N, C-alpha and C positions, 0 to 999 in steps of 0.2 A: 675597530675601524680598521681595513685594508683591503687589500685588491686579490681578485681571484679569478681562476681560468676553469671554466665548467671543466667536469672528468669526463671525459672520452667516455663512453662504453664500449665502443668499437675502434680500434687503432688503425685506421688507414695508412698510416704513415706520412713524415711530413720530410720538406727538404727546403732548411731554408739557404738562399740565396742572398750574397753581399751586396748591399747597398750601392757599392763602389760600382759594381757590374751593370746595375740598372740606371743606373746616372751617366754613369760617364763611357759603357763601352757598348751597351746594348744601342743607342742611338745610330751608334756611327757602321751597324750592319743591318743585312736583309733580315727577313724573318727567317728565313730557311735557315742562315747559319746562328740565329737567335736558337732557335729551336734544338739544333745540334747540339749545342753547348748547352744548355738547360738540361736534354735527357742525358748528355753523355756525362753532366755533375751529378745528376741523381743516380745513376748506375754506380759513379765511383763513390758514393757515399753510403751504398744500397750494402746494408752488412750481409746480404744473404750471399754469401760468396759460391753457391752451389750453380747458380746461375749464370751461364757463360753468355757474355755478350761481347759482341766486337763491331765493326764499322758496319758490317752487313746486317746485324740483327738492328742497328739503329737506323738503316734504309729502309729494312720492311714495316718499322714500328712507326715511322713516321710518314710511311709510302712516298719517299723521294729515290731519284737514283743514287748508287753510290758514288756517283762523281760528286756527287753535290755533298755529301758528307766527308768526302775528304778535301772538297775545295773549304768549306768551313772550315777543318783542321786547318788548312795550309792560312787562312785569313786569321784564325787567334792564334796562331803560332806568331805571325808578322806583328801583331799586335802587344806579343810578348808575355801572354796571361796563362801559356798551354807550354809544355814542354813536350816533344813526341821523342818517346826510346825506341828506336829502331831493333827489331831484332835481327838474327842473323840470316842476311838475305838467299843465301845458300839455301835454306829451309822453307823460304816463302817468299813473296813477292817484294816490292820496294813498298808495298802500302801497307805490309805487316807490322805494325809498331804499335806501342802502347800510347796511350795520353795523359800525361800527367797534369792537374790543374794547379796552378799556384795562387798561394792564396794574396788575394788582391788589397789585402789590407796590411799587411806585411810589404808588398811593393810600394805600398802609398806611403808607410812609414821609411822605408829603406829610400826612395826618392825625396823623400820631404825633410825628413830631420836627422839624416844621416850626415856625417861631416863631409860633405860633396862637396866641390866648387865648380865654379862652370871652369874645365879645361880647357884651355883652348888648342892642345894637343889629342883632345879625343876624338874618336873616328867622325866622319861628318855623314851624313844620311846620302844616299847615291841620286844620280838625276833621275832613276826613276821611282826613288822616291819622293823627289820633287814634284815629279809630274802626277803621283798619286795625290799627294797632301793638297793640289791644286783644286780636288775635286770637293775635298772640304770646303764649303761656306764659310766657315770661321777664320779657316787658314788664308782663304782667298782674301777675306776682306782687311784681315792682319797685312798683307803683303801690299795691297791697295795703299792701307793709310801710312803704311812705313813707307812708299815711293810719294807719297803726298809730302810727308815732314821731308823727308830727303832733297825732294823737287829733283829726284831722278831715280830710275829703276836700277833695283839692286841688281849686282852681278849675279849669275849661279853658285860663284864660292861663297858669296855674303849671303844669299838665300839658304843655301845649307847652311850655315852657321846660326843664321836665325833658326830654322827649323830643327837643328838639334837642340836649340834651348828648349823648344816645346815637347819634342818626345824623349829626350835623354833625361831632361830633368825636370818636367812637368811643370815648366813656366806657362802662365796661361797668357795668350794672344795679346789680351788687355793688360797685363802688367808688361809686356814688351813693347807695346805702343807707349805706354807710359815713360819708359826709358827713353824712347827716341825722341820723345818731345823734351824730356827733361835735357836732354844732349845736346839737342839742336836749340833751343829757346833759349835755356838757363845759362847752358855751359858753352853755345856757339860753337858746339864741335860736330861734324858731320862725317862721322867712324864708328863703322860697326863694331871694330874689337874697341873704340869705347865706351859702347853702349852696356859690349860684353862686360865691361869693368864695373859698370854702375850696378849692372844687374847683380854680380858679386858682392858689393859692398853692400847692397840692401840684404841679400840672403844672409849676408853676416849678421845685420840688423835684426833680420828675425822680417823682414819686409817680403809677404808672400802674397798679397793681395794688391789690385787697382786702388782700392781703398785707402789703405794704408800707405803706399807708394804719393798718393796725392796728399793727403796728409805731410807725408815728411817733406814734399816738394813746397808746400804752404808755409812751413815753416821755415825754409830755408831763401825764401826769397819772394818780398814784399810786390816787386814788380811780375812777377811771373803767377801769381794769384789773380793779378789783375787783367794779365793776356787771357788768360787763361775764361773766366769769369766772363770777360767782354766776348772774348770770341765765340762762348758757348748760347751766348743771348743772342749774336748775329746767326748761328746755324752752322757755327765752323768749327765744331766739337775737336776733331783729332787734325784739323788744317795746322802748321806751322804759321806764326804771326810772320808776317811780310817785313821788311823793314821799314817801309812808310809809316805802317800802322804801329809798329812798336814805337815810332817817334811819335806819334800823336798822342798813344797813350802816356809816352814817359811825360811829355809835356803836360796833360792833364794833372797827373801826380805829382810830378819833382815842381814843374814851373806854377800851375795856378793852384796846386795843394787842395785839388778837390778831392773829395771822400769817393769811396770805390762804390757806397752805397747810393752813393747821389748820382752818380754815373750809370751804374744798373739801371737806376728808376728812368732815368732820362731815355736809356736807350731803348728798354723797354715799351715806354710809350710812343718813343720816333717809331719803331718800328711799325707800330700799328697803322703809320699814314702814308708809309713808304712800301711799294714792293720792290725797291731798289736798295735795302738797308746796307751800304756799304760804310766803310769808316769815315771818307769823306764828307758825306752827307751830316753822319754822327757829329762830326769835328763843327760843322756849320753852326747846327743845332745848340751846341757845347758853348761855343762863342757868342753865340746871341743871347745865349741865358746870362753868361758872365757878363757881357755889356750891360743887360738891367739889373745885375748885383743878387741874381739866383743862383745860388751857388751849396745850397743844403736840401737835404729832402723834403724838408718842412716848408722852406720857402716856393720849392717844384711844386708840390702838393696844393700848396694856396695860390698859386697862378694860373694852375691848369684847373684847379674850380671857379677862378673869376674869370678864366677864358671860357670855360663851359657856361657859365652863367650868362655872362656879355652876347656870345652867341646865340643864346636861347633868346635873350630879351630882343634884340636885333631882329631875328625872324620872326618874334610875335609883332613887332612894330610894323614890319614891312607887310605884314598880314594884315594889320588895322589898317596902313593907309592904302591898299587895293582895295578895302572893303567901301573905304569912302569915296573914291572916284566915282563921276557917273558914267551909268552903264550906255555902251555905247550901241546905237539900234542899228548901225548899217554902217557900211564901209564907205570913204569918199576917195574922189581922186582928183586931178587937177582940176575937173570942171564942174565941183560942187558946188562952186557959188554961183553958175552959171543959170541965169533966168530965161526959159524960153520966151520970146516973143508971144504974146496972147492977144493975136486981133481976131475981131469977129467980122465971117466972111459970109456974105450971103450967098445961097446955090448958084444967083447969076454970076455973082465975082468969080466965083470958084472956076463956073467953067469957061469966063473967057481968058482966066488964068492959063487954063489947061490949053485951051486953043492957041494963045501966044508960045508956048512952049513949043507946038510941034514945029 
C-alpha cells in the first residue's frame, strides 16, 4: 500500500508557490500586482537562463503598461518580500534593477521564532504608513476596538507603536486587542507601553495566538473570565467592562456566590425577552430569582419549565372560558331597554293628529 503520482508523459513544467504568499500576501494586493509577482517568480525559478526577461517582457506577456509592472515591484518591496538590486544608473535608467524574491518561510521563521523582543527603541511606522494601514479593514477594526477599550482615541505616536507590533513583529490584531483588554480590565492600566510589556511577556511564554492569550487570562483571574463571558452574551465582545457593570458582576460572584454557568444561562434566556439587554435589567432578573431561592442551573430550568407550563394552562383556560360565553347577537346602547309605546290608531285618528300639528 502506498501513495503515488501519475507519471507525466510530457513535462510542461511546474512552479510551486509558497502558501504564505497565497494566505497572507495575495489578499492585500490587486490582481495586477499578484500577476506580476507570480510571473516574475516563475521566471526567477526558470532554469532556462538563455531566455532574457525583464520588466518589459513581463509587461508584454501580461499585456499591461510598464508603469503597472514597476508599481507592482514598489508595492511588494514595501511588503518586504522582494529586494530590488539597482544597476549602475550611469548605464541605464532608475528603473533598471533586478528583483530578488525572498523566502517567505524564512521570513516567517525569523519573525516568529527568532529571539526578537518588542524593542521600544525600534523605528516606528511613518505617518504615511499609518494612513495606508487604515485602508486595511482589519487594522481599522483593531484601532476602533482599542479606542473603545481605552475610552479615548490613541495619539498618532501610540498608533505608530501599535502598528509596529503588527508589521515589524507579525503580531495579529486579535492578539493585540486581547492584550489591551487584559491590561485595562484585569490590571486596570491604560498605558500603551504597559500593553507592549504584556505582549513581551506573552511572547516569552510562547503565547502567540488570541486563543492562547484567552486561556492564559482565564487561568489568571476568575473575575476576568466572568466579565468576558457575560459581556460576550450581551454582545459586547471587545468592549471594556464599565465600573458599574464590574460592581454588579463582582457582587453576583463574591457576595451572592452565584455560579458563572447559572448566570450565563439566566442572561441567555433573559436576553430573548427584551430588546434592551443591559446589566441593570439583568441585575433585576437575578435579584428576583435569588428572592425565590433559585440559584442553580437546575433550579432555573425547572422554574422556566413550570412557568411555561402555567402560561400554556392559563391560555387554554381563557380560551375555554370565552367559548362558554353566550353569543351576542347585536350591540346595545343606553336606550336598549326602552320599549316604544305601541298604540293602535285608526286612519281617522291619524288624520286628526296631523291636522292638530299644523
